[in-house]
MARBALUM-920539 format. One record per residue (C-alpha): x, z, y; residue number from 0. Coordinates in steps of 0.5 Angstrom, whole numbers, padded with zeros to 4 digits. Last residue first. Layout:
N
GURO|x|z|y|vomar
GURO|X|Z|Y|NUM
...
***
This chain:
360
GURO|x|z|y|vomar
GURO|0073|0304|0319|359
GURO|0077|0302|0323|358
GURO|0073|0299|0330|357
GURO|0069|0304|0329|356
GURO|0074|0309|0331|355
GURO|0077|0307|0337|354
GURO|0068|0306|0340|353
GURO|0068|0313|0338|352
GURO|0073|0315|0342|351
GURO|0070|0312|0347|350
GURO|0064|0314|0347|349
GURO|0067|0321|0346|348
GURO|0071|0320|0352|347
GURO|0063|0317|0356|346
GURO|0060|0323|0355|345
GURO|0066|0327|0358|344
GURO|0067|0323|0363|343
GURO|0059|0325|0365|342
GURO|0060|0332|0364|341
GURO|0067|0331|0368|340
GURO|0063|0330|0374|339
GURO|0068|0330|0379|338
GURO|0069|0332|0388|337
GURO|0073|0339|0386|336
GURO|0077|0337|0381|335
GURO|0078|0333|0386|334
GURO|0081|0338|0391|333
GURO|0083|0343|0386|332
GURO|0088|0337|0383|331
GURO|0091|0337|0391|330
GURO|0094|0345|0390|329
GURO|0097|0344|0383|328
GURO|0100|0338|0386|327
GURO|0102|0342|0391|326
GURO|0104|0348|0386|325
GURO|0108|0341|0382|324
GURO|0111|0340|0387|323
GURO|0115|0347|0388|322
GURO|0118|0347|0382|321
GURO|0121|0339|0382|320
GURO|0124|0343|0387|319
GURO|0126|0348|0384|318
GURO|0128|0345|0377|317
GURO|0133|0340|0383|316
GURO|0136|0346|0385|315
GURO|0137|0347|0378|314
GURO|0140|0341|0377|313
GURO|0146|0343|0384|312
GURO|0146|0348|0378|311
GURO|0149|0345|0373|310
GURO|0154|0341|0376|309
GURO|0156|0346|0380|308
GURO|0158|0349|0372|307
GURO|0158|0343|0369|306
GURO|0165|0341|0375|305
GURO|0168|0347|0374|304
GURO|0168|0348|0366|303
GURO|0171|0341|0366|302
GURO|0177|0343|0372|301
GURO|0179|0350|0367|300
GURO|0179|0344|0361|299
GURO|0184|0339|0365|298
GURO|0189|0340|0361|297
GURO|0187|0341|0353|296
GURO|0185|0333|0354|295
GURO|0192|0332|0352|294
GURO|0191|0333|0345|293
GURO|0187|0327|0344|292
GURO|0181|0327|0342|291
GURO|0176|0325|0337|290
GURO|0177|0331|0333|289
GURO|0175|0335|0339|288
GURO|0168|0333|0339|287
GURO|0166|0338|0333|286
GURO|0162|0335|0328|285
GURO|0156|0340|0325|284
GURO|0154|0339|0318|283
GURO|0145|0342|0317|282
GURO|0145|0344|0324|281
GURO|0140|0350|0325|280
GURO|0135|0348|0331|279
GURO|0134|0354|0337|278
GURO|0134|0348|0344|277
GURO|0137|0350|0349|276
GURO|0138|0342|0351|275
GURO|0143|0345|0356|274
GURO|0147|0348|0351|273
GURO|0151|0343|0347|272
GURO|0150|0340|0341|271
GURO|0148|0332|0342|270
GURO|0144|0331|0336|269
GURO|0144|0326|0330|268
GURO|0137|0326|0327|267
GURO|0136|0324|0320|266
GURO|0131|0324|0315|265
GURO|0132|0318|0311|264
GURO|0126|0312|0313|263
GURO|0126|0316|0320|262
GURO|0133|0314|0323|261
GURO|0133|0318|0329|260
GURO|0139|0319|0335|259
GURO|0140|0323|0341|258
GURO|0143|0322|0347|257
GURO|0145|0315|0348|256
GURO|0147|0313|0354|255
GURO|0143|0307|0359|254
GURO|0139|0314|0362|253
GURO|0146|0318|0363|252
GURO|0142|0324|0367|251
GURO|0136|0324|0362|250
GURO|0141|0322|0358|249
GURO|0136|0317|0352|248
GURO|0134|0318|0345|247
GURO|0135|0312|0341|246
GURO|0130|0312|0335|245
GURO|0132|0306|0330|244
GURO|0128|0303|0325|243
GURO|0132|0300|0319|242
GURO|0135|0294|0317|241
GURO|0142|0295|0316|240
GURO|0143|0292|0323|239
GURO|0139|0298|0326|238
GURO|0143|0302|0322|237
GURO|0150|0299|0325|236
GURO|0147|0300|0332|235
GURO|0144|0307|0331|234
GURO|0151|0309|0328|233
GURO|0154|0305|0334|232
GURO|0150|0309|0341|231
GURO|0151|0316|0337|230
GURO|0158|0316|0336|229
GURO|0158|0313|0344|228
GURO|0153|0317|0346|227
GURO|0156|0324|0343|226
GURO|0163|0322|0346|225
GURO|0166|0326|0352|224
GURO|0158|0329|0353|223
GURO|0161|0335|0356|222
GURO|0159|0341|0351|221
GURO|0160|0336|0345|220
GURO|0158|0339|0339|219
GURO|0156|0333|0335|218
GURO|0150|0337|0331|217
GURO|0147|0333|0325|216
GURO|0140|0334|0323|215
GURO|0136|0333|0315|214
GURO|0128|0333|0314|213
GURO|0127|0330|0319|212
GURO|0121|0325|0323|211
GURO|0118|0333|0325|210
GURO|0122|0338|0325|209
GURO|0126|0334|0330|208
GURO|0120|0332|0334|207
GURO|0119|0340|0335|206
GURO|0125|0341|0337|205
GURO|0123|0338|0344|204
GURO|0128|0339|0349|203
GURO|0126|0341|0356|202
GURO|0131|0344|0362|201
GURO|0126|0348|0367|200
GURO|0119|0350|0367|199
GURO|0118|0344|0373|198
GURO|0122|0338|0368|197
GURO|0129|0335|0367|196
GURO|0127|0332|0360|195
GURO|0129|0332|0353|194
GURO|0128|0328|0347|193
GURO|0127|0321|0352|192
GURO|0124|0314|0348|191
GURO|0128|0307|0347|190
GURO|0126|0304|0341|189
GURO|0130|0299|0335|188
GURO|0127|0295|0330|187
GURO|0131|0294|0324|186
GURO|0136|0287|0323|185
GURO|0131|0283|0317|184
GURO|0132|0286|0309|183
GURO|0136|0281|0304|182
GURO|0139|0287|0301|181
GURO|0137|0292|0305|180
GURO|0146|0295|0309|179
GURO|0148|0302|0308|178
GURO|0145|0308|0312|177
GURO|0148|0315|0311|176
GURO|0155|0312|0307|175
GURO|0156|0306|0310|174
GURO|0154|0309|0315|173
GURO|0157|0315|0316|172
GURO|0165|0310|0313|171
GURO|0163|0306|0320|170
GURO|0162|0311|0325|169
GURO|0168|0314|0323|168
GURO|0173|0310|0323|167
GURO|0170|0308|0330|166
GURO|0170|0314|0334|165
GURO|0177|0316|0331|164
GURO|0180|0308|0333|163
GURO|0177|0310|0340|162
GURO|0180|0316|0341|161
GURO|0176|0318|0348|160
GURO|0183|0322|0353|159
GURO|0183|0317|0358|158
GURO|0175|0317|0360|157
GURO|0174|0324|0360|156
GURO|0178|0325|0367|155
GURO|0173|0319|0368|154
GURO|0167|0321|0364|153
GURO|0167|0328|0369|152
GURO|0166|0325|0377|151
GURO|0161|0320|0374|150
GURO|0158|0327|0372|149
GURO|0158|0331|0378|148
GURO|0156|0325|0380|147
GURO|0150|0325|0377|146
GURO|0150|0331|0379|145
GURO|0149|0330|0387|144
GURO|0145|0324|0384|143
GURO|0141|0329|0381|142
GURO|0140|0334|0387|141
GURO|0137|0327|0391|140
GURO|0132|0326|0387|139
GURO|0130|0333|0388|138
GURO|0129|0332|0396|137
GURO|0125|0326|0394|136
GURO|0120|0329|0389|135
GURO|0119|0336|0394|134
GURO|0118|0329|0400|133
GURO|0113|0326|0396|132
GURO|0108|0333|0394|131
GURO|0108|0334|0402|130
GURO|0106|0327|0403|129
GURO|0101|0328|0398|128
GURO|0098|0334|0401|127
GURO|0099|0332|0406|126
GURO|0094|0325|0404|125
GURO|0089|0329|0401|124
GURO|0088|0334|0407|123
GURO|0086|0330|0411|122
GURO|0083|0326|0407|121
GURO|0078|0332|0404|120
GURO|0071|0331|0408|119
GURO|0072|0324|0404|118
GURO|0073|0326|0396|117
GURO|0067|0329|0399|116
GURO|0064|0323|0399|115
GURO|0067|0319|0394|114
GURO|0064|0323|0389|113
GURO|0068|0322|0383|112
GURO|0067|0320|0376|111
GURO|0068|0313|0377|110
GURO|0076|0315|0379|109
GURO|0076|0316|0374|108
GURO|0078|0308|0372|107
GURO|0079|0306|0364|106
GURO|0083|0300|0363|105
GURO|0084|0294|0360|104
GURO|0089|0291|0355|103
GURO|0088|0287|0349|102
GURO|0087|0280|0352|101
GURO|0083|0283|0358|100
GURO|0087|0283|0363|99
GURO|0094|0279|0361|98
GURO|0098|0282|0365|97
GURO|0095|0290|0365|96
GURO|0097|0294|0371|95
GURO|0103|0301|0370|94
GURO|0105|0304|0375|93
GURO|0111|0309|0371|92
GURO|0111|0314|0378|91
GURO|0106|0314|0380|90
GURO|0099|0312|0375|89
GURO|0099|0307|0370|88
GURO|0098|0314|0365|87
GURO|0099|0311|0359|86
GURO|0093|0310|0352|85
GURO|0095|0306|0346|84
GURO|0093|0303|0339|83
GURO|0097|0299|0335|82
GURO|0092|0302|0329|81
GURO|0097|0304|0325|80
GURO|0102|0306|0331|79
GURO|0098|0310|0335|78
GURO|0098|0313|0342|77
GURO|0098|0318|0347|76
GURO|0100|0318|0354|75
GURO|0103|0321|0360|74
GURO|0099|0328|0357|73
GURO|0101|0334|0362|72
GURO|0103|0341|0359|71
GURO|0111|0338|0361|70
GURO|0109|0337|0368|69
GURO|0114|0332|0372|68
GURO|0116|0331|0366|67
GURO|0109|0328|0364|66
GURO|0109|0328|0356|65
GURO|0108|0323|0351|64
GURO|0103|0324|0344|63
GURO|0105|0320|0339|62
GURO|0100|0319|0333|61
GURO|0099|0319|0326|60
GURO|0092|0319|0324|59
GURO|0088|0323|0319|58
GURO|0081|0323|0323|57
GURO|0083|0329|0326|56
GURO|0089|0327|0329|55
GURO|0085|0321|0332|54
GURO|0081|0327|0334|53
GURO|0086|0330|0338|52
GURO|0089|0323|0341|51
GURO|0082|0323|0345|50
GURO|0081|0330|0347|49
GURO|0088|0329|0349|48
GURO|0088|0323|0352|47
GURO|0083|0325|0356|46
GURO|0085|0331|0358|45
GURO|0091|0328|0361|44
GURO|0086|0323|0365|43
GURO|0082|0328|0367|42
GURO|0082|0327|0375|41
GURO|0086|0332|0376|40
GURO|0090|0327|0381|39
GURO|0086|0321|0382|38
GURO|0085|0315|0377|37
GURO|0088|0311|0372|36
GURO|0088|0310|0366|35
GURO|0090|0303|0362|34
GURO|0088|0302|0356|33
GURO|0092|0298|0350|32
GURO|0088|0295|0343|31
GURO|0089|0288|0341|30
GURO|0097|0288|0342|29
GURO|0101|0282|0342|28
GURO|0104|0279|0349|27
GURO|0103|0286|0352|26
GURO|0107|0289|0346|25
GURO|0106|0297|0347|24
GURO|0109|0304|0349|23
GURO|0117|0301|0350|22
GURO|0115|0299|0357|21
GURO|0113|0305|0358|20
GURO|0121|0306|0359|19
GURO|0120|0309|0365|18
GURO|0126|0312|0371|17
GURO|0125|0316|0376|16
GURO|0130|0317|0381|15
GURO|0139|0314|0379|14
GURO|0140|0321|0378|13
GURO|0134|0322|0373|12
GURO|0126|0325|0373|11
GURO|0126|0321|0366|10
GURO|0119|0318|0364|9
GURO|0118|0315|0356|8
GURO|0118|0324|0355|7
GURO|0116|0326|0347|6
GURO|0112|0329|0340|5
GURO|0111|0326|0335|4
GURO|0104|0329|0331|3
GURO|0105|0327|0324|2
GURO|0098|0327|0320|1
GURO|0099|0331|0313|0
***
């Protein structure tokens, strides 16, 4: 049964929108990368879903990259076995081919809309686009405030982290779970988001853990005191020992690894906290307290207060994302009314056939 792997390559964060779309393909080696352009509601996501479904039915593993501003919509699709990828290249993750025509090509869904209809609605389009941008800026400001609280929490936690215990644990764990391969080069390091802050709330992609892992180890760490350090070091050891590793970044700390997936050994290491709202049953739980000095207990009331305040700010950011999504839906309706979806559908069929023909 082919695998369908869900992920995010973009996230709403305290530093604004963070894109990992450079992880999708290598412009120097790709032979089959496509960037799709067009307005909202012009069929970009539907196009990608149709191609992805066709590849899945032909038995290929596919990666479905969802949009953090609309988690029901696709931002990208990839198939490593074919060296194929297709991505939405519009804002906020604007993509342009670095070497046009040399394995990187553009698909323009705007070729299937009626320009005259859109010109008639120009004032509405401009107004809704500006309103949508304003909602996103408000959302970003609340996330920035949540990030400031999170930084304060890290300052409180930092003196109580026992680095020696973390190092000792990571060495023992790596020797047991990802021992060094003989005569093997370092593995490949990839990044993605397994969770995201979206108009639908905080989403954690449970299905990806189930798809790629046969064992799940959870690090219980409500305040993310040490889980990032543990995941990062375990991941680096595994890469050094010859394993391909997926480092899953945290939306509130996009430079920090929150979850780790090592597909070759079927191992997923996840940070367990109330914010993720996951139903995943862990095979083993590791409590963060084992890596913290006793004095942390004197700061628990302050940490609980800060965590509650941070959560309220994230919730308000989500409300603004929800407003932005409502405005975006109105914008999409205008473009939908100007599109020739029958013609786009026929083009999609020809495109899919061409992709599949290349592998026959």
